[in-house]
Backbone as CSV, one residue per row, in Angstrom:
resi,resn,N_x,N_y,N_z,CA_x,CA_y,CA_z,C_x,C_y,C_z
1,MET,-19.008,-5.703,2.702,-17.861,-5.202,2.034,-16.643,-5.288,2.984
2,ALA,-15.566,-5.670,2.421,-14.272,-5.775,3.184,-13.754,-4.377,3.533
3,ARG,-13.026,-4.280,4.684,-12.437,-3.094,4.979,-11.343,-2.565,4.066
4,PRO,-11.113,-1.373,3.953,-10.133,-0.823,3.087,-8.770,-1.136,3.607
5,VAL,-7.753,-1.219,2.650,-6.426,-1.197,3.010,-6.113,0.126,3.873
6,GLY,-5.492,0.028,5.075,-5.124,1.122,5.780,-3.754,1.314,6.083
7,THR,-3.468,2.376,6.788,-2.058,2.694,7.279,-1.382,1.428,7.914
8,PRO,-2.149,0.703,8.876,-1.415,-0.335,9.415,-1.059,-1.398,8.490
9,ASP,-1.800,-1.685,7.458,-1.287,-2.585,6.419,-0.096,-2.189,5.777
10,LEU,-0.067,-0.841,5.583,1.161,-0.353,4.832,2.350,-0.404,5.696
11,HIS,2.212,-0.252,6.994,3.273,-0.433,8.026,3.920,-1.793,7.888
12,VAL,3.012,-2.798,7.773,3.439,-4.184,7.688,4.230,-4.408,6.302
13,LEU,3.783,-3.793,5.271,4.669,-3.820,3.929,6.043,-3.026,4.123
14,ASN,5.901,-1.871,4.558,6.937,-1.003,4.548,8.164,-1.516,5.500
15,GLY,7.939,-1.958,6.652,8.900,-2.329,7.605,9.956,-3.392,6.991
16,PRO,9.326,-4.657,6.826,10.183,-5.596,6.309,10.605,-5.457,4.848
17,GLY,9.719,-4.806,4.125,10.007,-4.789,2.619,11.233,-3.840,2.453
18,SER,11.507,-2.783,3.168,12.482,-1.916,2.980,13.655,-2.221,3.939
19,GLN,13.470,-2.577,5.130,14.659,-2.801,6.000,15.082,-4.142,6.026
20,VAL,14.271,-5.173,6.000,14.761,-6.465,5.958,15.118,-7.067,4.684
21,HIS,14.307,-6.693,3.668,14.585,-7.362,2.328,15.170,-6.317,1.300
22,CYS,15.340,-5.148,1.933,16.129,-4.113,1.033,15.470,-3.855,-0.269
23,GLY,14.030,-3.738,-0.290,13.269,-3.625,-1.561,13.396,-2.289,-2.069
24,ASP,13.572,-2.190,-3.392,13.739,-0.825,-3.941,12.385,-0.306,-4.239
25,VAL,11.419,-1.037,-4.788,10.049,-0.767,-4.958,9.125,-1.522,-4.212
26,LEU,8.375,-0.920,-3.460,7.293,-1.596,-2.659,5.862,-1.352,-3.168
27,LEU,5.073,-2.415,-3.451,3.896,-2.298,-3.908,2.811,-2.917,-3.162
28,MET,1.717,-2.200,-3.025,0.499,-2.978,-2.298,-0.560,-3.020,-3.368
29,LEU,-0.943,-4.188,-3.661,-2.011,-4.517,-4.496,-3.154,-5.135,-3.908
30,THR,-4.398,-4.613,-4.224,-5.534,-4.987,-3.563,-6.759,-4.961,-4.680
31,ASN,-7.732,-5.878,-4.520,-8.832,-5.890,-5.497,-9.887,-5.182,-4.628
32,GLY,-9.545,-4.407,-3.680,-10.530,-3.667,-2.955,-10.127,-2.182,-2.953
33,ARG,-10.392,-1.525,-1.785,-10.242,-0.064,-1.713,-8.906,0.178,-0.797
34,ILE,-8.565,1.515,-0.946,-7.496,1.936,-0.126,-7.947,3.245,0.645
35,ALA,-7.782,3.215,1.991,-8.229,4.428,2.730,-7.431,5.615,2.310
36,SER,-8.078,6.738,2.470,-7.415,7.964,2.097,-6.220,8.395,2.870
37,ASN,-6.314,7.911,4.262,-5.104,8.270,5.157,-3.883,7.313,4.650
38,ALA,-4.259,6.139,4.087,-3.105,5.281,3.577,-2.531,5.774,2.332
39,VAL,-3.280,6.532,1.559,-2.622,7.126,0.329,-1.760,8.151,0.671
40,ASP,-2.072,9.012,1.654,-1.176,10.066,2.257,0.104,9.427,2.583
41,PHE,-0.093,8.375,3.572,1.145,7.669,4.116,1.966,7.045,3.043
42,ALA,1.375,6.518,1.992,2.080,5.849,0.925,2.929,6.864,0.192
43,LYS,2.357,8.025,-0.062,3.105,9.131,-0.731,4.349,9.499,0.061
44,ASP,4.224,9.647,1.214,5.293,10.013,2.236,6.411,8.901,2.172
45,GLN,6.102,7.616,2.062,7.012,6.594,2.235,7.435,6.081,0.795
46,ARG,6.990,6.654,-0.147,7.227,6.274,-1.618,6.850,4.825,-1.923
47,LEU,5.628,4.380,-1.335,5.113,3.148,-1.665,4.109,3.257,-2.835
48,HIS,3.973,2.175,-3.639,3.087,2.175,-4.804,1.835,1.482,-4.450
49,LEU,0.801,2.130,-4.807,-0.542,1.447,-4.494,-1.421,1.107,-5.709
50,VAL,-1.897,-0.051,-5.771,-2.844,-0.498,-6.886,-4.099,-0.972,-6.243
51,ASP,-5.255,-0.269,-6.601,-6.449,-0.780,-6.046,-7.310,-1.216,-7.184
52,ARG,-8.585,-1.498,-6.854,-9.570,-2.081,-7.740,-9.722,-1.235,-8.951
53,LYS,-9.807,0.136,-8.674,-10.109,0.999,-9.830,-9.002,0.975,-10.741
54,LEU,-7.665,0.926,-10.382,-6.480,0.990,-11.245,-6.367,-0.323,-11.927
55,LEU,-6.769,-1.371,-11.217,-6.685,-2.683,-11.859,-7.690,-2.765,-13.107
56,ALA,-8.876,-2.089,-12.870,-9.901,-2.113,-14.013,-9.430,-1.362,-15.141
57,GLU,-8.540,-0.369,-14.911,-8.103,0.372,-16.093,-7.120,-0.377,-16.912
């Protein structure tokens, strides 16, 4: 099983996505899992997360 999306992955998204590209909505989409600490970080940074479970819905 692949490793879950973690906080370092969200840092890679958030830095350039918001500062360089001036993104209004930043979305992390994965067909895998998202680590619980990454969920907390995403809430703090207003990042949107879509994981395997949400995709299935």
